[in-house]
C-alpha positions as CSV (number, residue, x, y, z in Angstrom):
1,M,-6.1,-27.8,1.7
2,A,-7.5,-24.1,1.8
3,D,-5.8,-21.7,-0.8
4,R,-3.6,-19.3,1.0
5,Y,-4.2,-16.8,-2.2
6,I,-7.8,-16.3,-1.3
7,E,-8.1,-14.6,2.3
8,V,-11.2,-14.3,4.4
9,V,-10.6,-11.9,7.2
10,E,-13.3,-12.8,9.6
11,P,-15.6,-16.0,9.8
12,E,-18.3,-13.6,9.6
13,D,-17.4,-12.3,6.2
14,N,-19.5,-13.3,3.0
15,V,-16.8,-12.5,0.8
16,A,-12.7,-13.5,0.2
17,T,-10.2,-11.5,-1.4
18,A,-8.1,-13.0,-4.4
19,L,-4.6,-12.6,-3.7
20,R,-4.2,-14.3,-7.2
21,E,-5.8,-14.5,-10.5
22,L,-8.6,-17.0,-10.2
23,E,-10.0,-18.4,-13.9
24,A,-13.4,-19.3,-14.6
25,G,-13.7,-23.3,-14.0
26,E,-11.7,-23.1,-11.1
27,T,-12.8,-24.8,-8.1
28,V,-11.1,-23.4,-4.8
29,T,-10.7,-24.0,-1.1
30,V,-11.1,-21.3,1.0
31,A,-10.3,-21.3,4.6
32,V,-13.4,-19.4,6.8
33,G,-12.4,-19.6,10.3
34,D,-12.1,-22.9,11.4
35,E,-13.7,-24.8,8.2
36,E,-13.1,-24.9,4.7
37,R,-15.4,-24.0,2.0
38,T,-15.3,-25.5,-1.6
39,I,-16.3,-23.0,-4.0
40,D,-16.3,-23.6,-7.9
41,L,-16.0,-19.8,-9.9
42,P,-18.0,-19.2,-12.9
43,E,-16.0,-16.4,-14.0
44,D,-12.3,-14.9,-14.1
45,V,-11.8,-12.7,-10.8
46,R,-8.9,-10.4,-10.9
47,F,-6.6,-9.9,-8.4
48,G,-7.2,-8.0,-5.4
49,H,-11.0,-8.3,-6.2
50,K,-13.8,-10.3,-4.0
51,I,-15.5,-13.3,-4.8
52,A,-18.9,-14.4,-2.9
53,I,-17.7,-17.3,-0.5
54,E,-21.8,-18.3,-0.1
55,D,-25.0,-17.3,-2.2
56,I,-25.7,-13.5,-1.3
57,N,-29.4,-12.5,-2.0
58,D,-30.5,-9.5,-3.6
59,G,-30.7,-6.6,-0.7
60,E,-28.1,-8.8,1.9
61,T,-25.3,-6.8,3.3
62,I,-21.9,-7.6,1.8
63,T,-19.8,-8.4,4.9
64,K,-15.7,-8.2,4.8
65,Y,-13.6,-7.5,7.7
66,G,-16.4,-8.2,10.0
67,K,-18.1,-5.2,8.4
68,S,-20.8,-4.1,6.1
69,I,-19.2,-2.8,3.0
70,G,-22.5,-2.7,1.2
71,N,-25.7,-4.3,-0.4
72,A,-26.1,-6.2,-2.9
73,T,-27.9,-5.4,-5.8
74,E,-29.1,-8.6,-7.2
75,D,-28.5,-12.4,-6.6
76,I,-24.9,-12.8,-6.2
77,P,-23.8,-17.1,-6.1
78,A,-21.0,-18.3,-4.4
79,G,-17.8,-17.9,-6.5
80,T,-18.8,-14.9,-8.2
81,W,-16.9,-11.7,-8.7
82,V,-18.3,-9.1,-6.2
83,H,-17.8,-5.5,-7.4
84,V,-19.4,-2.3,-8.1
85,H,-21.8,-4.2,-11.2
86,N,-23.5,-6.4,-7.9
87,V,-22.9,-4.2,-4.9
88,E,-24.2,-0.7,-3.7
89,S,-21.1,0.5,-1.4
90,N,-21.9,2.1,2.2
91,Y,-19.5,4.7,1.4
92,G,-19.5,7.6,-0.3
93,R,-19.3,7.6,-4.5
94,G,-17.7,10.8,-5.9
95,D,-18.8,10.1,-9.5
96,L,-22.5,10.6,-7.8
97,A,-21.7,13.5,-5.9
98,D,-22.8,17.1,-7.1
99,E,-20.8,19.4,-8.1
100,G,-20.8,21.0,-4.5
101,Q,-20.0,17.9,-3.0
102,T,-17.0,17.3,-5.4
103,A,-15.8,20.9,-5.1
104,A,-15.4,20.4,-1.1
105,V,-13.4,17.3,-1.8
106,S,-11.1,18.3,-4.2
107,E,-10.2,21.2,-1.7
């Protein structure tokens, strides 16, 4: 039976959201569309963060909500925490904006 605290929104997503704290060494079952996947977790994943539900290759698109949210910056094995350390976001990053861009956002 799928863990109801690990959410995959669209069947084409390659990440799920942890709706509880996940611990390294756990094996979880995730509902993906009409199927279930069993995934071993090599590391802790905090509440609200993403895990890969399949192997994702370096450069591959990260898909959540059926939409691209970024690209993998390294190979990400299934079960691995997916976050800024291994994904380059499609969305604007204020921490990388030059001073003019930052000023416009804060006005």
